[in-house]
C-alpha positions in Angstrom: -50.7 6.1 -10.0 -49.8 3.7 -12.8 -47.6 4.3 -15.7 -49.3 4.4 -19.1 -47.3 1.5 -20.2 -46.7 -0.9 -17.3 -65.0 27.6 17.0 -69.8 25.2 15.9 -71.1 26.7 19.0 -71.9 24.6 22.0 -72.1 25.4 25.7 -70.0 23.1 27.9 -70.6 23.9 31.6 -69.1 27.4 32.0 -67.4 28.0 28.7 -68.2 28.1 25.0 -66.4 26.3 22.2 -66.6 27.7 18.7 -66.1 25.2 15.8 -68.7 24.9 13.7 -59.4 -0.4 -13.8 -60.2 0.3 -16.5 -63.5 2.0 -16.2 -63.7 0.3 -12.8 -67.0 0.6 -11.1 -67.2 2.1 -7.6 -69.4 0.4 -5.1 -71.5 3.6 -5.0 -71.3 6.6 -7.3 -69.4 9.5 -5.8 -71.1 12.8 -5.0 -69.2 14.5 -7.8 -68.4 13.0 -11.2 -65.8 14.4 -13.6 -66.8 12.7 -16.9 -67.1 15.3 -19.7 -65.1 18.5 -20.3 -64.4 21.3 -22.8 -61.6 23.7 -23.0 -63.0 27.1 -22.0 -59.9 29.2 -22.5 -56.2 29.1 -23.0 -54.0 26.5 -24.7 -54.7 22.9 -23.9 -52.4 21.3 -21.3 -50.5 24.5 -20.6 -50.4 26.9 -17.6 -53.5 29.2 -17.6 -55.7 26.8 -19.5 -59.2 26.5 -18.0 -61.4 23.4 -18.6 -65.1 23.1 -17.8 -66.3 19.8 -16.4 -70.0 19.8 -17.0 -72.6 18.6 -14.4 -70.2 17.3 -11.8 -73.3 17.4 -9.6 -76.9 18.5 -10.4 -76.7 22.1 -11.6 -73.0 22.4 -10.8 -70.0 22.6 -13.2 -66.3 22.6 -12.2 -63.8 25.0 -13.7 -60.3 23.4 -13.6 -57.5 25.9 -14.2 -53.9 24.8 -14.6 -52.1 27.2 -12.3 -48.5 25.8 -12.1 -46.4 23.4 -14.2 -43.0 23.2 -12.6 -39.8 22.5 -14.5 -39.3 18.9 -15.6 -42.9 17.9 -16.0 -45.4 18.0 -18.8 -49.2 17.6 -18.8 -50.2 15.1 -21.4 -53.9 14.8 -20.8 -56.2 16.8 -18.5 -58.4 13.7 -17.8 -57.2 10.3 -18.8 -60.2 7.9 -19.1 -58.5 4.8 -20.7 -58.4 3.1 -17.3 -59.0 4.0 -13.7 -62.3 5.5 -12.8 -64.3 7.4 -15.4 -65.9 9.6 -12.7 -62.6 10.6 -11.2 -60.4 13.6 -12.2 -57.4 11.9 -13.7 -54.6 14.2 -15.1 -51.9 12.4 -17.0 -48.3 13.7 -17.0 -44.8 12.9 -18.1 -42.0 13.6 -15.7 -38.3 13.8 -16.6 -35.7 11.6 -15.0 -33.9 12.8 -11.8 -36.3 15.6 -10.9 -39.0 16.4 -8.3 -41.8 18.1 -10.2 -45.5 18.8 -9.9 -48.6 20.4 -11.5 -51.2 22.5 -9.7 -54.9 22.6 -10.5 -57.4 25.1 -9.1 -60.9 23.6 -9.1 -63.8 26.1 -8.7 -67.3 24.9 -8.4 -69.8 27.1 -10.3 -73.5 27.2 -11.2 -73.9 25.2 -14.3 -73.2 27.1 -17.5 -71.8 30.1 -15.6 -68.7 31.3 -13.8 -70.6 32.1 -10.6 -69.1 30.2 -7.7 -71.3 27.9 -5.7 -70.5 26.2 -2.3 -70.4 22.5 -1.7 -71.7 22.2 1.9 -69.6 19.1 2.6 -66.9 17.8 0.3 -64.7 14.7 0.5 -61.8 14.3 -1.9 -59.6 11.2 -2.1 -56.2 10.8 -3.7 -56.1 7.3 -5.1 -53.2 5.0 -5.9 -50.3 7.2 -4.8 -47.6 4.6 -5.4 -44.1 4.4 -6.9 -41.9 2.7 -9.4 -38.5 1.0 -8.5 -35.7 0.9 -11.0 -32.2 -0.6 -10.2 -31.9 0.8 -6.7 -33.5 4.1 -7.3 -37.2 4.9 -7.3 -40.0 7.2 -8.3 -42.4 8.2 -5.5 -45.7 10.0 -6.3 -47.4 12.6 -4.2 -50.8 14.4 -4.1 -51.6 17.6 -2.3 -55.2 18.6 -1.5 -56.1 22.0 -0.2 -59.7 22.8 0.5 -59.0 25.7 2.9 -59.4 23.6 6.0 -60.9 20.4 7.1 -59.5 17.1 8.3 -57.8 14.1 6.7 -57.7 10.3 7.3 -55.6 7.5 5.9 -54.8 3.8 6.7 -52.7 4.1 9.8 -52.6 0.4 10.2 -50.5 -0.3 7.1 -49.9 2.7 5.0 -47.3 3.4 2.3 -48.0 7.1 2.5 -46.5 9.8 4.7 -49.1 12.5 5.5 -48.1 16.1 6.3 -49.9 19.4 6.6 -48.7 22.9 5.8 -51.3 25.5 6.5 -54.5 24.1 5.1 -52.7 22.0 2.4 -52.5 18.3 3.1 -50.0 16.2 1.2 -49.9 12.4 0.9 -46.5 11.3 -0.3 -45.5 7.8 -1.1 -42.7 6.6 1.2 -41.8 3.2 -0.2 -41.3 3.7 -4.0 -43.2 0.4 -4.6 -45.6 -0.1 -7.5 -48.9 -1.1 -5.8 -51.0 -3.3 -7.9 -51.7 -3.0 -11.6 -54.7 -0.7 -11.7 -56.3 2.1 -9.8 -58.4 0.6 -7.1 -60.5 2.2 -4.3 -59.8 -0.8 -2.1 -56.0 -0.1 -2.1 -56.3 1.9 1.1 -52.5 1.7 1.7 -51.9 4.2 -1.1 -54.8 6.6 -0.7 -56.0 9.3 1.7 -59.2 11.4 2.1 -59.6 15.1 2.9 -63.0 16.3 4.1 -64.1 19.9 4.6 -67.2 22.0 4.7 -68.4 25.1 2.6 -65.9 24.5 -0.3 -66.2 26.6 -3.4 -62.5 26.5 -4.5 -59.8 23.9 -3.9 -56.3 23.2 -5.1 -55.0 19.8 -6.2 -51.4 19.1 -6.8 -50.0 16.0 -8.6 -46.3 15.2 -8.9 -43.5 12.8 -8.4 -40.0 12.7 -6.9 -38.4 10.8 -9.7 -34.9 9.6 -8.7 -34.8 7.3 -11.7 -32.6 8.4 -14.6 -35.3 7.9 -17.2 -38.6 9.8 -17.7 -41.9 8.2 -16.8 -45.5 8.8 -17.9 -47.9 8.7 -14.9 -51.5 9.6 -14.1 -53.2 10.7 -10.9 -56.7 10.0 -9.7 -58.8 12.3 -7.6 -62.1 10.6 -6.5 -64.7 12.8 -4.8 -65.9 10.4 -2.1 -65.3 9.7 1.5 -63.7 6.3 2.5 -63.2 4.5 5.8 -59.7 3.3 6.8 -58.3 0.7 9.1 -56.6 1.9 12.2 -54.9 0.3 15.1 -57.3 0.0 18.1 -57.0 3.1 20.2 -55.4 1.3 23.1 -54.6 -2.2 24.2 -57.0 -3.4 26.8 -54.8 -2.6 29.8 -53.2 0.6 28.5 -54.2 3.6 30.7 -52.1 6.3 29.0 -49.6 6.7 26.2 -48.0 10.1 25.6 -45.1 11.6 23.7 -43.4 15.0 24.1 -40.8 16.4 21.7 -38.2 18.6 23.3 -34.9 19.7 21.7 -34.9 17.0 19.0 -35.6 14.3 21.6 -38.9 12.6 22.2 -39.9 11.7 25.8 -42.4 8.9 25.8 -44.4 7.6 28.8 -47.1 5.0 29.4 -49.1 3.4 32.1 -50.4 -0.2 32.1 -52.7 -2.1 34.3 -50.8 -3.9 37.0 -50.1 -7.7 36.7 -51.6 -8.0 33.2 -48.5 -7.9 30.9 -45.2 -9.7 31.1 -43.4 -7.6 28.5 -43.8 -4.3 26.6 -42.0 -3.2 23.4 -41.9 0.4 22.2 -41.8 0.4 18.4 -40.9 3.3 16.1 -41.5 4.3 12.4 -40.8 7.3 10.3 -43.7 6.6 8.0 -46.5 5.2 10.2 -45.7 1.8 8.6 -42.9 -0.8 9.0 -42.4 -0.3 12.7 -39.1 -1.5 14.3 -38.4 -2.3 18.0 -36.9 0.7 19.9 -37.0 -0.3 23.6 -38.1 -3.4 25.5 -38.7 -4.2 29.2 -40.3 -6.8 31.4 -43.2 -5.3 33.2 -44.5 -7.6 36.0 -46.2 -5.4 38.5 -44.7 -2.3 37.0 -47.4 0.1 35.8 -45.6 3.3 34.8 -42.6 3.5 32.5 -41.1 5.5 29.7 -38.2 6.0 27.3 -36.4 9.0 25.7 -35.7 8.7 22.0 -32.6 10.7 21.3 -32.2 9.6 17.7 -34.9 11.4 15.9 -34.6 12.3 12.2 -37.0 14.4 10.2 -39.9 16.5 11.4 -42.3 13.7 12.3 -42.0 10.3 13.9 -44.5 7.6 14.9 -44.6 5.3 17.9 -46.7 2.4 19.1 -46.6 -0.1 22.0 -46.6 -3.9 21.6 -47.6 -5.6 24.9 -47.3 -9.3 25.6 -49.9 -10.4 28.1 -49.2 -12.9 30.9 -51.5 -15.3 28.9 -49.2 -14.9 25.9 -51.6 -12.7 23.9 -50.0 -9.9 21.9 -51.8 -6.5 21.7 -50.9 -3.2 20.0 -51.6 0.4 21.1 -52.7 3.2 18.9 -50.0 5.1 16.9 -48.7 8.3 18.4 -47.6 10.8 15.8 -45.0 13.2 17.2 -43.9 16.4 15.4 -40.7 18.2 16.5 -41.1 21.6 18.1 -42.3 24.5 16.0 -42.8 27.0 18.7 -46.5 27.3 18.2 -49.4 26.7 20.6 -52.1 24.8 18.7 -54.1 21.6 19.0 -54.9 19.0 16.4 -56.6 15.6 16.3 -55.0 13.0 14.0 -57.0 11.4 12.6 -60.1 13.5 13.0 -62.5 11.1 11.3 -62.5 8.1 13.7 -64.3 5.0 14.8 -62.5 4.3 18.1 -59.6 6.6 18.9 -57.3 9.4 17.9 -54.1 11.2 19.0 -54.4 14.8 20.3 -51.4 16.9 19.6 -50.8 20.2 21.3 -47.6 22.3 21.1 -46.8 24.3 24.2 -44.3 27.1 24.7 -44.1 26.2 28.4 -45.2 23.7 31.0 -48.8 23.8 32.1 -51.4 21.9 34.0 -54.5 21.4 31.9 -57.9 19.7 31.7 -58.9 17.8 28.6 -62.7 17.6 27.9 -64.7 15.8 25.2 -68.2 17.0 24.6 -70.9 16.2 22.1 -72.7 18.9 20.1 -75.5 19.1 22.7 -72.9 20.3 25.3 -72.8 17.0 27.2 -69.3 16.2 28.5 -68.5 12.5 27.8 -64.9 12.5 28.9 -62.6 14.5 31.2 -59.1 14.0 32.3 -56.2 16.0 33.8 -53.0 16.7 31.8 -49.5 17.8 32.7 -48.3 19.4 29.5 -44.7 19.9 28.8 -42.9 22.6 26.8 -42.8 21.2 23.3 -45.0 18.9 21.3 -47.4 16.9 23.5 -49.2 13.9 22.0 -52.0 12.2 24.0 -53.7 9.0 22.9 -57.5 9.5 23.3 -59.9 6.6 23.1 -63.3 5.1 24.0 -65.1 6.7 21.1 -66.5 3.4 20.0 -68.8 3.7 23.1 -70.3 7.0 21.9 -72.9 7.7 19.3 -71.8 8.5 15.8 -71.5 12.2 15.1 -69.4 15.4 15.9 -67.5 15.9 19.1 -65.4 18.8 20.4 -62.1 18.1 22.1 -61.0 21.0 24.4 -57.8 21.4 26.3 -58.1 24.2 29.0 -54.9 25.7 30.5 -54.7 28.6 32.9 -53.9 30.9 30.0 -56.0 29.6 27.1 -58.7 27.3 25.8 -57.7 25.1 22.8 -60.4 23.3 20.7 -60.6 20.9 17.8 -63.2 18.7 16.3 -63.5 14.9 15.7 -66.1 13.0 13.8 -67.1 9.5 15.0 -68.3 7.4 12.1 
């Protein structure tokens, strides 16, 4: 943000899956609008204070409680409306120099005029303008955390300045560049925003904060906009890419891919730690070679991103989807990232041991639209899954069946 001064049930064959800028004007009004508020209890701008935002939707109020103010940060204004979006929730804060600090808000949706919780059947919340501020070699990097007790998230994988991470049901978007992005809050600045979508939400947590490595304090404000947005992604796969997988084992990432024969002259494996600013990692001439791979032994952090750049025999350059590989955590779960898609996604599944498996994609009527065999390795497996642009918009279940267990997750084609 800117400174103030500058598993639904379906039957699939023989098994069952259970899932079920200044007053800038948005193109369409959001489903929820945080415009007017009163202090219901406590002392303004301090821990424990509760604010009532009236009529955020028809017959619905929102109670916003300040639950945590960490050391080194001060809440200046519960909802700054001097600029940004009037209908967004925009807390303003001052953060000291050389600290990493945050403020947590618990937002409870209630029947208007009461404290009786009410459920939002479908809720999308977008953190806007999560940027930074450079200063003589050091920088301030903002972050937002949205926790709606579950759901999925999406961001601009094509050219993002954010690093997305998930801990439990909390999804954090942290600025990775420390660059000030534009002069005003803007819902078209997809590079510094992300959206979380969930169902049956009555209570959620919103965290705003900054990692301020500058020596001086800074006054910032955040902007939470209750609307779903679409984001730009790399195409799921280059036209001749048959598979692209990554497996994390013992702090190494084993990558493999298969290309259509005699279609490409050269392929370049690229790597990034932030899903942006990719750098070449490995290059080879392909010719008639169809299967290849590479082991990345220099992995830092808990998550790394890869993509393929292929040069066709006609000279045309194509890019693959981005594979997001997390280092081993010893669990056995499945996840689609992103889960709100237009063409493709990456399926991540952590395995404790090797296993043969079958991957199935089914629509909510139970019709299987895709099926393929997998050889899962011990560790973090990541499978590029595409072709969704050929399917009708709506909800789909992705299932991975091993001899020991059935894993399921949901994707939404929009």
